[in-house]
N, C-alpha and C positions, 0 to 999 in steps of 0.2 A: 174638123176645123172649129175653132172657138169663135165666139161672137166678135172678137177683135180681128178676125180674118187669118189667124195663125193656124198652121197645121202642126200637130203634135204627134210624136211617135212614142209608143210604150215600149221601152227596152227592158230586157231581162238580164240581170246580172247572173251569169252562169256560175253554178256552184263549182268548187274545186274538184268535185268528183266526176265531172264530165269532160269530154274533149274540149280543149281550149278553155278550161275552167278559169274563172276570174275575169273573163272578158264580158263585154256587153253586146247583146245581139237581140235577135227576134226569137220567138218561141218556136220550137219545132222538134223534129225527130224523125225516125224511120217510118216509112209507110208500111203498114201491116198488109198481109195478103188480102186481096179483094178491095182495098181502099183506093180511092182516087187521091191525088195530092190535096185537093180541097178537104175531103173527109179526114185525112190524116192531120191537116192543119187545125181543123176544128177540134179533133180529139186531143191533140197535143196541147193546144192552148187551154182547153178545159181541164186537162190534167195538171197544168202548171200554174194557172191563175184562177182566182175567184173574183167575181164582180163584173165581168164582161162576158157576154155571150156573142161571139163573133158571127154566129149563124143569123143574128138579127141585123147585122151590118150589110153593107154593100161593098163588093170588091171594087176598089178604086184603081188597083193596078195588080198585075200578076207578072212575075219575072221568073224565067227558068234559066238557070246558069249551070253549065256542065262542070263537074269536078275538075279542077285544073291539075290534078295529080294523076290523071289517067285511070281513075278508079271505076269508070263506067257509069257513075251515078249522075243525076242532075239534082240541083237544089231549086225548089220552087218556093218563091216567097209571094205571099198575098198581102197587099196593103188593103185593110178593111176600114171603111168609114163607119164609125159607130155614133150613135146618138148621144148627145150630152145628157147628163142626168139633170142638170139645171142650166139656166140660161148662160151662166158665166163660169161654170166649173167643168173640169175634166172628170170623166167617170172614175169612180173609186175602184181600184183593183188591189188585190193583195195576193201574195204567194199562197197557192192552194195548200190545203192540209192533207191531201190524199197521198196515195202511194208514190206518186211521181214528184212530190214536193222537194225531194233531195236534189233535183236537177236545177232548181232556181234558188239563188241566194237573196235576191231582192229585185225590186222593180223601180223604174224611174220614167216619168213623162219628160220627154226632151223635145224642144222645138225642132221641127224638121230642118230648119236652116242651121242647126247646131249639131246634127247627128254626126257629120263627117269629122267634126272637131272633138267629139266626145272622147275623153281619155279611156284607153283600154278597149276600144271597139274591136269586136271579133274581126279577124282578117277577111273572112268571107263576106261579112256585111260591109266592111270598108270598101272592098272591091266592087260589090254590087250596088252600093248606095247611090252613086251618081246616076246610073241608069234607072234605078227604082225611083229616086227623087224626081227625075224628069218625067217618068211615066205618071207619077202621082200628080205633078203639076199640070200635065196635059189632060189628065183624066182618062188616059187611054185604058181600055179594058174595063171601064165602069160598067158593071153588070150585076144582076142578081144571080148568084150562082146556085142558090138552093134548088 
């Protein structure tokens, strides 16, 4: 949340080389053997962006949604509150330069109240957003997960 009371969401513009390429979503990917969903989220985020360490944040909401295509998976999304770098600015983030950089074409900070109207939103995030937004507003699940 910024000093003006607004909540912002950092969205990832998915590269054309991944599933649902060209859409806007959150960071993520498959869970490796032995990882928890949280550890996979930390790893995936650090592989895809530089400038923000989600391990230093606090989980504001966690949402687990089953795959709606009968695939047997679930998608777990964590909304993490991170500290501002300055009193009135959002933290600076950029696409990582590492081996997973090809997954992300760009980044954009979007006001939370505008996420559902964002053009090209990934269908999974579009479906999950109302529940996730409400959980963020309520502060449900606020916890330190480290």
